[in-house]
The first five atom37 places (N, CA, C, CB, O) and aatype in JSON, in Angstrom:
{
  "aatype": [12, 14, 16, 0, 1, 10, 3, 0, 10, 1, 3, 11, 10, 1, 14, 19, 14, 10, 15, 14, 13, 10, 14, 16, 8, 5, 7, 6, 11, 13, 18, 19, 0, 14, 7, 10, 10, 0, 0, 19, 15, 15, 3, 6, 8, 6, 0, 12, 19, 15, 13, 7, 0, 10, 8, 1, 7, 16, 10, 16, 14, 10, 10, 6, 8, 7, 13, 1, 17, 19, 1, 13, 3, 7],
  "atom_mask": [
    [1, 1, 1, 1, 1],
    [1, 1, 1, 1, 1],
    [1, 1, 1, 1, 1],
    [1, 1, 1, 1, 1],
    [1, 1, 1, 1, 1],
    [1, 1, 1, 1, 1],
    [1, 1, 1, 1, 1],
    [1, 1, 1, 1, 1],
    [1, 1, 1, 1, 1],
    [1, 1, 1, 1, 1],
    [1, 1, 1, 1, 1],
    [1, 1, 1, 1, 1],
    [1, 1, 1, 1, 1],
    [1, 1, 1, 1, 1],
    [1, 1, 1, 1, 1],
    [1, 1, 1, 1, 1],
    [1, 1, 1, 1, 1],
    [1, 1, 1, 1, 1],
    [1, 1, 1, 1, 1],
    [1, 1, 1, 1, 1],
    [1, 1, 1, 1, 1],
    [1, 1, 1, 1, 1],
    [1, 1, 1, 1, 1],
    [1, 1, 1, 1, 1],
    [1, 1, 1, 1, 1],
    [1, 1, 1, 1, 1],
    [1, 1, 1, 0, 1],
    [1, 1, 1, 1, 1],
    [1, 1, 1, 1, 1],
    [1, 1, 1, 1, 1],
    [1, 1, 1, 1, 1],
    [1, 1, 1, 1, 1],
    [1, 1, 1, 1, 1],
    [1, 1, 1, 1, 1],
    [1, 1, 1, 0, 1],
    [1, 1, 1, 1, 1],
    [1, 1, 1, 1, 1],
    [1, 1, 1, 1, 1],
    [1, 1, 1, 1, 1],
    [1, 1, 1, 1, 1],
    [1, 1, 1, 1, 1],
    [1, 1, 1, 1, 1],
    [1, 1, 1, 1, 1],
    [1, 1, 1, 1, 1],
    [1, 1, 1, 1, 1],
    [1, 1, 1, 1, 1],
    [1, 1, 1, 1, 1],
    [1, 1, 1, 1, 1],
    [1, 1, 1, 1, 1],
    [1, 1, 1, 1, 1],
    [1, 1, 1, 1, 1],
    [1, 1, 1, 0, 1],
    [1, 1, 1, 1, 1],
    [1, 1, 1, 1, 1],
    [1, 1, 1, 1, 1],
    [1, 1, 1, 1, 1],
    [1, 1, 1, 0, 1],
    [1, 1, 1, 1, 1],
    [1, 1, 1, 1, 1],
    [1, 1, 1, 1, 1],
    [1, 1, 1, 1, 1],
    [1, 1, 1, 1, 1],
    [1, 1, 1, 1, 1],
    [1, 1, 1, 1, 1],
    [1, 1, 1, 1, 1],
    [1, 1, 1, 0, 1],
    [1, 1, 1, 1, 1],
    [1, 1, 1, 1, 1],
    [1, 1, 1, 1, 1],
    [1, 1, 1, 1, 1],
    [1, 1, 1, 1, 1],
    [1, 1, 1, 1, 1],
    [1, 1, 1, 1, 1],
    [1, 1, 1, 0, 1]
  ],
  "atom_positions": [
    [[-7.76, -6.6, -11.62], [-6.55, -7.34, -11.48], [-5.83, -6.87, -10.23], [-5.67, -7.19, -12.72], [-6.07, -5.75, -9.78]],
    [[-4.95, -7.69, -9.64], [-4.15, -7.25, -8.5], [-3.19, -6.13, -8.92], [-3.37, -8.45, -7.91], [-2.65, -6.15, -10.03]],
    [[-2.97, -5.17, -8.05], [-2.11, -4.03, -8.39], [-0.66, -4.44, -8.64], [-2.16, -3.0, -7.28], [0.07, -3.69, -9.29]],
    [[-0.22, -5.59, -8.16], [1.16, -6.05, -8.4], [1.43, -6.26, -9.89], [1.43, -7.36, -7.63], [2.57, -6.16, -10.33]],
    [[0.4, -6.55, -10.66], [0.58, -6.77, -12.1], [0.82, -5.47, -12.86], [-0.64, -7.47, -12.67], [1.19, -5.51, -14.04]],
    [[0.62, -4.33, -12.23], [0.82, -3.04, -12.91], [2.28, -2.72, -13.15], [0.19, -1.94, -12.1], [2.59, -1.89, -14.01]],
    [[3.21, -3.34, -12.42], [4.63, -3.05, -12.6], [5.09, -3.31, -14.03], [5.46, -3.87, -11.63], [5.83, -2.5, -14.6]],
    [[4.68, -4.42, -14.61], [5.05, -4.73, -16.0], [4.5, -3.69, -16.96], [4.55, -6.13, -16.39], [5.14, -3.35, -17.95]],
    [[3.32, -3.2, -16.68], [2.7, -2.19, -17.52], [3.45, -0.87, -17.42], [1.22, -2.0, -17.14], [3.7, -0.22, -18.43]],
    [[3.81, -0.47, -16.22], [4.51, 0.79, -16.02], [5.9, 0.78, -16.66], [4.64, 1.1, -14.54], [6.42, 1.84, -17.02]],
    [[6.51, -0.39, -16.81], [7.82, -0.48, -17.47], [7.72, -0.17, -18.96], [8.41, -1.88, -17.26], [8.69, 0.31, -19.56]],
    [[6.58, -0.44, -19.57], [6.41, -0.26, -21.01], [5.84, 1.11, -21.39], [5.52, -1.34, -21.55], [6.0, 1.56, -22.52]],
    [[5.18, 1.78, -20.44], [4.48, 3.01, -20.75], [5.07, 4.2, -19.99], [3.0, 2.87, -20.42], [5.77, 4.04, -18.99]],
    [[4.78, 5.4, -20.5], [5.21, 6.64, -19.84], [4.0, 7.33, -19.23], [5.94, 7.58, -20.84], [2.94, 7.36, -19.85]],
    [[4.14, 7.88, -18.02], [3.02, 8.58, -17.41], [2.72, 9.9, -18.12], [3.3, 8.85, -15.94], [3.62, 10.55, -18.66]],
    [[1.46, 10.27, -18.13], [1.03, 11.53, -18.73], [0.76, 12.51, -17.59], [-0.26, 11.33, -19.64], [-0.14, 12.29, -16.78]],
    [[1.54, 13.6, -17.52], [1.25, 14.59, -16.48], [0.02, 15.41, -16.87], [2.48, 15.53, -16.25], [-0.03, 16.0, -17.95]],
    [[-0.94, 15.43, -16.0], [-2.17, 16.17, -16.28], [-2.15, 17.52, -15.59], [-3.4, 15.37, -15.82], [-1.44, 17.71, -14.6]],
    [[-2.89, 18.43, -16.11], [-2.99, 19.77, -15.56], [-3.5, 19.72, -14.12], [-3.91, 20.64, -16.42], [-4.4, 18.93, -13.82]],
    [[-2.95, 20.54, -13.23], [-3.45, 20.56, -11.85], [-4.86, 21.11, -11.74], [-2.52, 21.38, -10.98], [-5.48, 21.04, -10.67]],
    [[-5.38, 21.67, -12.83], [-6.72, 22.23, -12.81], [-7.79, 21.19, -13.13], [-6.81, 23.36, -13.78], [-8.98, 21.48, -13.02]],
    [[-7.37, 19.99, -13.52], [-8.34, 18.93, -13.81], [-8.79, 18.28, -12.5], [-7.74, 17.87, -14.77], [-7.98, 18.12, -11.59]],
    [[-10.06, 17.9, -12.39], [-10.53, 17.26, -11.16], [-9.88, 15.89, -10.97], [-12.06, 17.11, -11.17], [-9.68, 15.16, -11.94]],
    [[-9.56, 15.54, -9.74], [-8.93, 14.26, -9.45], [-9.85, 13.32, -8.69], [-7.65, 14.47, -8.67], [-9.38, 12.35, -8.1]],
    [[-11.15, 13.6, -8.68], [-12.07, 12.78, -7.9], [-12.17, 11.34, -8.4], [-13.43, 13.41, -7.91], [-12.54, 10.46, -7.63]],
    [[-11.84, 11.09, -9.66], [-11.9, 9.72, -10.17], [-10.61, 8.96, -9.92], [-12.2, 9.74, -11.66], [-10.64, 7.73, -9.9]],
    [[-9.51, 9.63, -9.72], [-8.26, 8.97, -9.39], [-7.64, 8.19, -10.52], [0.0, 0.0, 0.0], [-6.83, 7.3, -10.27]],
    [[-7.99, 8.47, -11.77], [-7.39, 7.76, -12.89], [-6.03, 8.36, -13.22], [-8.31, 7.8, -14.11], [-5.82, 9.57, -13.13]],
    [[-5.11, 7.5, -13.61], [-3.82, 7.93, -14.11], [-3.71, 7.45, -15.54], [-2.64, 7.38, -13.23], [-4.2, 6.37, -15.88]],
    [[-3.08, 8.24, -16.39], [-2.96, 7.91, -17.8], [-1.5, 7.66, -18.16], [-3.55, 9.04, -18.66], [-0.6, 8.33, -17.66]],
    [[-1.3, 6.68, -19.04], [0.03, 6.3, -19.52], [-0.04, 6.19, -21.03], [0.52, 4.95, -18.87], [-1.09, 5.87, -21.59]],
    [[1.09, 6.45, -21.7], [1.14, 6.36, -23.16], [2.38, 5.62, -23.64], [1.1, 7.76, -23.77], [3.38, 5.52, -22.93]],
    [[2.27, 5.11, -24.85], [3.36, 4.55, -25.63], [2.98, 4.84, -27.08], [3.57, 2.98, -25.36], [1.84, 5.23, -27.34]],
    [[3.9, 4.68, -28.02], [3.52, 4.96, -29.42], [2.28, 4.18, -29.84], [4.69, 4.61, -30.35], [2.27, 2.95, -29.85]],
    [[1.22, 4.91, -30.18], [-0.02, 4.31, -30.64], [-0.89, 3.72, -29.56], [0.0, 0.0, 0.0], [-1.86, 3.03, -29.87]],
    [[-0.58, 3.97, -28.28], [-1.3, 3.33, -27.19], [-1.56, 4.32, -26.06], [-0.52, 2.1, -26.67], [-0.68, 5.11, -25.71]],
    [[-2.76, 4.26, -25.49], [-3.13, 5.05, -24.31], [-3.72, 4.09, -23.3], [-4.14, 6.2, -24.67], [-4.56, 3.25, -23.65]],
    [[-3.31, 4.2, -22.05], [-3.86, 3.36, -20.98], [-4.37, 4.25, -19.86], [-2.79, 2.37, -20.44], [-3.7, 5.19, -19.45]],
    [[-5.57, 3.95, -19.38], [-6.15, 4.63, -18.22], [-6.18, 3.61, -17.08], [-7.58, 5.2, -18.52], [-6.74, 2.53, -17.23]],
    [[-5.58, 3.97, -15.95], [-5.49, 3.06, -14.81], [-6.21, 3.68, -13.62], [-4.0, 2.76, -14.46], [-5.91, 4.8, -13.22]],
    [[-7.13, 2.95, -13.08], [-7.84, 3.35, -11.86], [-7.57, 2.25, -10.84], [-9.39, 3.56, -12.12], [-7.87, 1.08, -11.09]],
    [[-7.01, 2.62, -9.68], [-6.63, 1.58, -8.72], [-6.74, 2.07, -7.29], [-5.21, 1.1, -8.99], [-6.8, 3.26, -7.02]],
    [[-6.78, 1.09, -6.39], [-6.65, 1.36, -4.97], [-5.47, 0.53, -4.47], [-7.98, 1.03, -4.18], [-4.62, 0.15, -5.28]],
    [[-5.4, 0.24, -3.2], [-4.25, -0.51, -2.67], [-4.2, -1.96, -3.14], [-4.28, -0.47, -1.17], [-3.13, -2.57, -3.16]],
    [[-5.35, -2.52, -3.52], [-5.42, -3.96, -3.8], [-5.76, -4.31, -5.24], [-6.41, -4.58, -2.91], [-5.24, -5.29, -5.78]],
    [[-6.62, -3.53, -5.88], [-7.09, -3.88, -7.22], [-6.93, -2.71, -8.18], [-8.55, -4.31, -7.17], [-6.9, -1.55, -7.78]],
    [[-6.83, -3.06, -9.46], [-6.71, -2.05, -10.5], [-7.6, -2.41, -11.68], [-5.24, -1.9, -10.96], [-7.84, -3.59, -11.96]],
    [[-8.08, -1.38, -12.35], [-8.84, -1.54, -13.58], [-8.09, -0.77, -14.66], [-10.34, -1.04, -13.43], [-7.82, 0.42, -14.5]],
    [[-7.76, -1.44, -15.76], [-6.99, -0.81, -16.83], [-7.79, -0.86, -18.12], [-5.62, -1.52, -17.01], [-8.34, -1.89, -18.49]],
    [[-7.85, 0.29, -18.8], [-8.49, 0.38, -20.11], [-7.44, 0.84, -21.11], [-9.72, 1.36, -20.08], [-6.68, 1.77, -20.84]],
    [[-7.4, 0.18, -22.26], [-6.44, 0.52, -23.3], [-7.15, 1.11, -24.51], [-5.62, -0.72, -23.71], [-8.24, 0.67, -24.87]],
    [[-6.53, 2.08, -25.13], [-6.97, 2.62, -26.4], [-5.79, 2.53, -27.36], [0.0, 0.0, 0.0], [-4.69, 2.95, -27.01]],
    [[-6.0, 2.0, -28.55], [-4.91, 1.8, -29.5], [-5.33, 2.21, -30.9], [-4.44, 0.34, -29.49], [-6.51, 2.11, -31.26]],
    [[-4.37, 2.66, -31.68], [-4.63, 3.02, -33.07], [-4.74, 1.77, -33.95], [-3.53, 3.94, -33.59], [-5.46, 1.77, -34.95]],
    [[-4.02, 0.73, -33.58], [-4.0, -0.51, -34.37], [-3.94, -1.69, -33.42], [-2.79, -0.52, -35.36], [-3.29, -1.62, -32.38]],
    [[-4.6, -2.76, -33.75], [-4.64, -3.94, -32.89], [-3.25, -4.52, -32.62], [-5.53, -5.01, -33.5], [-3.03, -5.12, -31.57]],
    [[-2.31, -4.37, -33.55], [-0.96, -4.88, -33.36], [-0.22, -4.19, -32.22], [0.0, 0.0, 0.0], [0.72, -4.75, -31.67]],
    [[-0.65, -2.98, -31.87], [-0.04, -2.26, -30.76], [-0.29, -2.97, -29.44], [-0.58, -0.83, -30.7], [0.49, -2.82, -28.5]],
    [[-1.36, -3.73, -29.35], [-1.72, -4.44, -28.12], [-0.97, -5.76, -27.96], [-3.2, -4.69, -28.1], [-0.95, -6.31, -26.86]],
    [[-0.37, -6.27, -29.0], [0.28, -7.58, -28.97], [1.36, -7.71, -27.89], [0.89, -7.86, -30.3], [1.37, -8.74, -27.21]],
    [[2.27, -6.73, -27.69], [3.27, -6.9, -26.63], [2.67, -7.02, -25.23], [4.23, -5.74, -26.65], [3.32, -7.56, -24.33]],
    [[1.47, -6.55, -25.03], [0.84, -6.65, -23.72], [0.41, -8.07, -23.39], [-0.35, -5.72, -23.64], [0.23, -8.42, -22.22]],
    [[0.24, -8.91, -24.42], [-0.19, -10.29, -24.2], [0.83, -11.08, -23.39], [-0.43, -10.98, -25.53], [0.46, -11.93, -22.59]],
    [[2.12, -10.81, -23.59], [3.15, -11.56, -22.87], [3.17, -11.23, -21.38], [4.52, -11.29, -23.48], [3.81, -11.93, -20.6]],
    [[2.49, -10.16, -20.97], [2.4, -9.81, -19.56], [1.04, -10.17, -18.97], [2.66, -8.32, -19.38], [0.72, -9.77, -17.85]],
    [[0.25, -10.91, -19.71], [-1.04, -11.37, -19.2], [-2.19, -10.4, -19.36], [0.0, 0.0, 0.0], [-3.27, -10.65, -18.83]],
    [[-1.99, -9.31, -20.09], [-3.08, -8.38, -20.36], [-3.79, -8.85, -21.62], [-2.57, -6.92, -20.52], [-3.23, -8.81, -22.71]],
    [[-5.02, -9.3, -21.48], [-5.81, -9.81, -22.58], [-6.84, -8.77, -23.0], [-6.5, -11.13, -22.2], [-7.31, -7.98, -22.18]],
    [[-7.18, -8.78, -24.26], [-8.27, -7.91, -24.72], [-9.29, -8.76, -25.45], [-7.73, -6.78, -25.64], [-8.96, -9.75, -26.1]],
    [[-10.53, -8.34, -25.33], [-11.63, -9.14, -25.89], [-12.32, -8.43, -27.04], [-12.64, -9.46, -24.81], [-13.09, -9.06, -27.77]],
    [[-12.05, -7.13, -27.23], [-12.73, -6.4, -28.28], [-11.81, -5.29, -28.8], [-14.06, -5.81, -27.76], [-11.17, -4.58, -28.04]],
    [[-11.78, -5.18, -30.11], [-11.07, -4.07, -30.76], [-12.04, -3.4, -31.71], [-9.79, -4.57, -31.53], [-12.55, -4.03, -32.63]],
    [[-12.3, -2.12, -31.47], [-13.31, -1.4, -32.26], [-12.72, -0.59, -33.38], [-14.09, -0.49, -31.37], [-13.42, 0.24, -33.97]],
    [[-11.45, -0.81, -33.72], [-10.77, -0.01, -34.75], [-11.3, -0.27, -36.07], [0.0, 0.0, 0.0], [-10.85, 0.32, -37.04]]
  ]
}
């Protein structure tokens, strides 16, 4: 997705500060909300976002921002 769409996501989630001893070669950033974890990997133009949730209902508010999910393994 275009990185401009990440602004709506960042408004809903809190960043997770990671230990400085963890490798940063992958460049992923992690965000959380109650019952939700998001991993964001991006460059200047595109982003890839993966969500992990405890319950499928936790993903529902993301639908109004255009984030769709195709599989829930819960």
